C-alpha positions as a Python dict, from the first residue, in 0.01 Angstrom:
ca = {
    (1, 'X'): (0, 0, 0),
    (2, 'X'): (365, -102, 1),
    (3, 'X'): (579, 178, 150),
    (4, 'X'): (918, 216, -21),
    (5, 'X'): (1160, 386, 217),
    (6, 'X'): (1520, 315, 110),
    (7, 'X'): (1726, 356, -208),
    (8, 'X'): (1959, 64, -280),
    (9, 'X'): (2140, 178, -593),
    (10, 'X'): (2166, -43, -902),
    (11, 'X'): (2042, -400, -853),
    (12, 'X'): (2005, -710, -1068),
    (13, 'X'): (1657, -791, -1204),
    (14, 'X'): (1651, -1120, -1014),
    (15, 'X'): (1688, -939, -679),
    (16, 'X'): (1350, -761, -715),
    (17, 'X'): (1001, -898, -661),
    (18, 'X'): (835, -635, -885),
    (19, 'X'): (919, -340, -1111),
    (20, 'X'): (808, 22, -1126),
    (21, 'X'): (804, 226, -1447),
    (22, 'X'): (800, 603, -1397),
    (23, 'X'): (837, 902, -1631),
    (24, 'X'): (1136, 1128, -1569),
    (25, 'X'): (925, 1395, -1396),
    (26, 'X'): (804, 1144, -1136),
    (27, 'X'): (1155, 1005, -1074),
    (28, 'X'): (1262, 1346, -937),
    (29, 'X'): (1012, 1331, -650),
    (30, 'X'): (1076, 1187, -304),
    (31, 'X'): (708, 1145, -214),
    (32, 'X'): (479, 976, -461),
    (33, 'X'): (188, 734, -494),
    (34, 'X'): (233, 492, -784),
    (35, 'X'): (123, 156, -922),
    (36, 'X'): (382, -114, -994),
    (37, 'X'): (402, -289, -1330),
    (38, 'X'): (218, -583, -1167),
    (39, 'X'): (-65, -355, -1047),
    (40, 'X'): (31, -316, -678),
    (41, 'X'): (-16, 18, -501),
    (42, 'X'): (314, 172, -391),
    (43, 'X'): (406, 477, -188),
    (44, 'X'): (751, 631, -218),
    (45, 'X'): (879, 789, 104),
    (46, 'X'): (1240, 866, 10),
    (47, 'X'): (1485, 1135, 113),
    (48, 'X'): (1522, 1408, -146),
    (49, 'X'): (1829, 1366, -358),
    (50, 'X'): (1936, 1239, -697),
    (51, 'X'): (1687, 1133, -962),
    (52, 'X'): (1585, 765, -953),
    (53, 'X'): (1768, 580, -1231),
    (54, 'X'): (1675, 281, -1443),
    (55, 'X'): (1778, -38, -1262),
    (56, 'X'): (1783, 118, -914),
    (57, 'X'): (1635, -81, -627),
    (58, 'X'): (1396, 45, -361),
    (59, 'X'): (1343, -139, -31),
    (60, 'X'): (1003, -148, 137),
    (61, 'X'): (940, -144, 512),
    (62, 'X'): (868, -518, 483),
    (63, 'X'): (1212, -580, 326),
    (64, 'X'): (1072, -645, -21),
    (65, 'X'): (1269, -492, -311),
    (66, 'X'): (1119, -314, -614),
    (67, 'X'): (1329, -226, -922),
    (68, 'X'): (1281, 102, -1111),
}
C-alpha cells in the first residue's frame, strides 16, 4: 500500500504518476483506504483540514505524487 502523507496543493497532470477519484464525502476525511484509478492500493494519512480538491497533489512517503 502506498502511504500518502502530504498535501501539495494544485498540481499539473504531468507531475503525477497516478490519479485518485473520490466522492465528496471521502475527500473530507484525513484517514482513508482507497484504490487509485490504475488499481493501486492507497492509504491517506493526512492532517485534518480543508476538503481535498480536484487537481490537488498528494505526496507519498516514497516521494511519488498522486493527483486527486
